[in-house]
N, C-alpha and C positions, 0 to 999 in steps of 0.2 A: 373705657373712660377713666381718666386719672382720679386717684383718691386723694384729693387736695388735703384733707385734714391729716392723713397719714404722712404726707410729704412735708407738710409744715412741722409736724412733731419731729421728723428726721432732721430738718434744718435747725430746728432749735438745739437739737443734740450736737449737731455739728458746730454751733456757736460755742459750745464748751470746749472744743479744741483749742489749745493754747495759741493765742495770737489772732484768732478769728473774731472779728467784731460784728459781722453782718454777713448773711448768706442768702442768695436768691437763686432760684432755679428758673432757667429761662429756656424756651424751646429753641431749636436750631434755626428755626423761621423768625425768631425774635419776638415771641410772645411770652408774657409773664405766665409762669406755671405756679409758683409757690414763693413764699418768703416776703419779707418787707422791703420795698425800695427805700433808700435812705431818705430822710425827711427833707423836703426841699426839691427833690428831684421829680422831674416829670416822669412818671412810670413808664409810659409807652415809649418814650424817647430813650430813657435809661436802658431798658431791656433790648430794644431793637439795636442801639449802637453797640452793645456788647456782642450781640450775635454777629453783627456785621463785621466788627474787629477780629473776632475768631475766624470767621470765613475768609476774611483777607489775609490773615496769617497763615491759614491752612493752604491757601492758593500759592501764596508767596513760597512757603516751605516745600511744597510739592515739587517745585523746580529743583530743589535741592535733593530730592529723593530720600527725604528723611521724615520721620514722623514727628508731629508737633505735639509737646507735652502740655504746655500752658502758655498763656500770654500775661504778662506782668506789667502793670503801669505803676511806676514808682512816682507817687505823689509827695508833696512836700511833707506831709504829716502821717501818711499811711501808704498802703500798697492795694492795688485791685488786681486780683488774680482771676483769669478766665480759665477754667479747667474743663476739658471736654469730658461729657459723661455719655459718649456714644452717639448713635444716630438719632436720638430723640431730644437730648437736653444738655445744657452746660450750666456749670456752677458760675457764679459771679459772686466772689468773696472779697470782703474788705478785711484787710489785714493790718495789724500793727506794723509799723515802719520797719522794725528790726527782725521780723519773722522770716524763716527760711521757707520759702514757697514750696521747695520740693519735699520738705517734711510735711507741710500741710497736704499737699497733693496725695501723698501716700495715705494719710488719714481719710482724705475725701474718697479714695477708692473703696474704703470699708463702708461708708455711708452710701456710695453709689450702688453697691450690690443690694443694700437694704431696700433702695428706692426701686429698683427694677420691677417688682411686682406691682407697684403703685402707679407706674407710668402708663 
């Protein structure tokens, strides 16, 4: 069973990474694991749609015989990044508009290792 309190603490640390304004951990099946869904968003819909987006991107890129790193949505005032965390979970991050997603993804890898024992 997941240690939600420990995962929440790690997500809080992740929000200290330059440019990260929000972090949510979502199961591959689209269930909320940890983190706060942005205010005004319907929690179940928010997490499910990001899991579906990642799944669709993985299916599409498998045809190219290449590995998917992340999915980025460029919004008017920010970015949303979906970063795969292996077979159990994915990170949904809200980022400042000018942040380099690849730099953040490298930072996320460090936090991902911390989370392994708590999932």
